C-alpha positions, 0 to 999 in steps of 0.5 A: 763093930757093924752090930754096934753101929747098926744098933746106934742108927736104929735107936737114934732114928727111932728117936728122930721118928717119934720127934718128927712124925708124932710130936707135931700133932702132940703139940697141936693136941696141947693147943699150940698154933701151927706157927708155934709148932714151926718155931719149936721145930726151928729150935733144934735145927738152929742149935745144930747150925751154931755148933760147928762154928763153936767146934771150929774155934773153941771146942774139940769134939772128943770122947767126953764131949760126945758122951755128954751129948748122948747124956744131955739128949736123954735128959732133954727128953725127960725135961720135955715131960714137965715142960710140954704144956708151956711153950717157952719152957718147952722151946728152951728144952728143945734148944738143949735137945738140938744141941745134943743131937747135933754132936753125936750123929756126926761123930758116929758118921765119921767113925762109920765112914772111916771104918767101913766101905761105901757099900757097907755104910749103906747096909749099916745105915739102913738100920736107922730106917728100920728103927724109923719104920718100927716106931712109926708103925707101932705108935701109929697103931697104939698112940692114944695119949699125947704123953705116950709119945714123950715116953717113947721119946725118952726110951729111944733116947736112953737106948741111943745113950747106951749103944752110943757109949759102946760105939766109942771103942771103934773110934780110931782116934787118929787125930787130924794134924794140929793145923787141921784141928785149928781149921785155918784151912777149912773154908765154906766160901770156897764151895759156897754154891754147894753149901747154899744148895744143901741149905735150900734142899733141907729148907724145902724139906721143912714142910714135909718133915713138920707138916706132912702128917697134918697136911694129909690128915686135913685132906681126909687121910687117917693118921694110921694111913699117914703112918703107913705112908711114912713107913712105905717111904722108909722101906723105899729108902732101905732098898736104896741104901742096900743097893746104892753102893755101885751108884756111889762110885759114879759122879757124885755131883751128877747124882746130887743134881738128879736127886734134887730134880726128882725131889722137886717133882715129888713136892709137885705131886703132893701139891697137885694131889694131896687127897690121892692115896695112890699118888701120895704113896707114889710121891713117898716112893721117891724118898729113896732118891730124895733122901736116901741116895741124896743123903749118902751121896752128900755125906760121901762127897763132903767126906772126900772134899775136906780133910777135917772129917768130923768138922765137915760132917758137923757143918753138913748136919749144921747147915743142912738139917740145922740152918736149913731145917730151922728156917724150913720149919719156921717158913713152913709154919708161916706159909702152911696152906694149899700152896705149901708144897708148890713153894717147896718145889720152887725152892728145890729147883733153886737148890738144883741151880746152886749145884749146877753153879758149884759143878761149873766152878769145880770144872773151871777150878780143875781146868 
């Protein structure tokens, strides 16, 4: 089980690595404008935002739907090959890609959280970071033709499909009660401040995920060095995932608040010192907290907050990486410039304020 889940994370996040690190520059090579890149990178997250509402009311997330999501993820990457030179057709393919990607990960995350401990989860999830590193290092050295990135995108999608199929055997299929599956008790508004904080946090990552490579290259840093910056950040992430187990036994909301403040500081470093290799590497070291620790603490917190586990994980992906990622991609495309990461830092402070409000409301609720 652990090997299969580890391989799923490895290939899934290798796929994400190609999509996030290299495809924005590929699109610029095909003469896309920065605003068009922002729109493209809003499409997939936007679909991830819409999906949970569909599954909340109309569709059951079962084995068949999960397998179709893996298949259509692969098919979407094949469609990319024939549509990338046409903005509108490529945008449509990204909608399919985003919808498919938004189903498989929450499904596997729920299996992992049900079957293994918090300590083991981090040590299995870190293989996703390993996949991300391998693809970043390899493509950073050999990528010379824009279409090469698309070939690697299809290859990693195919391997995700294969391994994802075998991961099904570990789903206990312990069905939630019918009243839970109807989700009449599932409430976003009860914990509204938390969900707003999650949205703002991922919105603020829009500039980083979609324009960090471009931003650093425009400040005189080579593509290969930027690849090493990505890799270093993920190495720090791996170290955190491996050792974070004891931290997750503490107050998760306090961890989330600290991680949010550190993320705001991270964006300020990029704003103030974009051409400093040393300080940019220092900012990347904070990825251990602003992504790894924050991400795992959020998944664990939401898993404990709701009884409808798979749906809760879908909303986590949908509101955070979905709506937050979509709006973040579009906004970062519109505001791209010297003040990009200053604005991201301010937005992140807004995320901290919402977490504080959520914490106060929870305390009053329990009083």
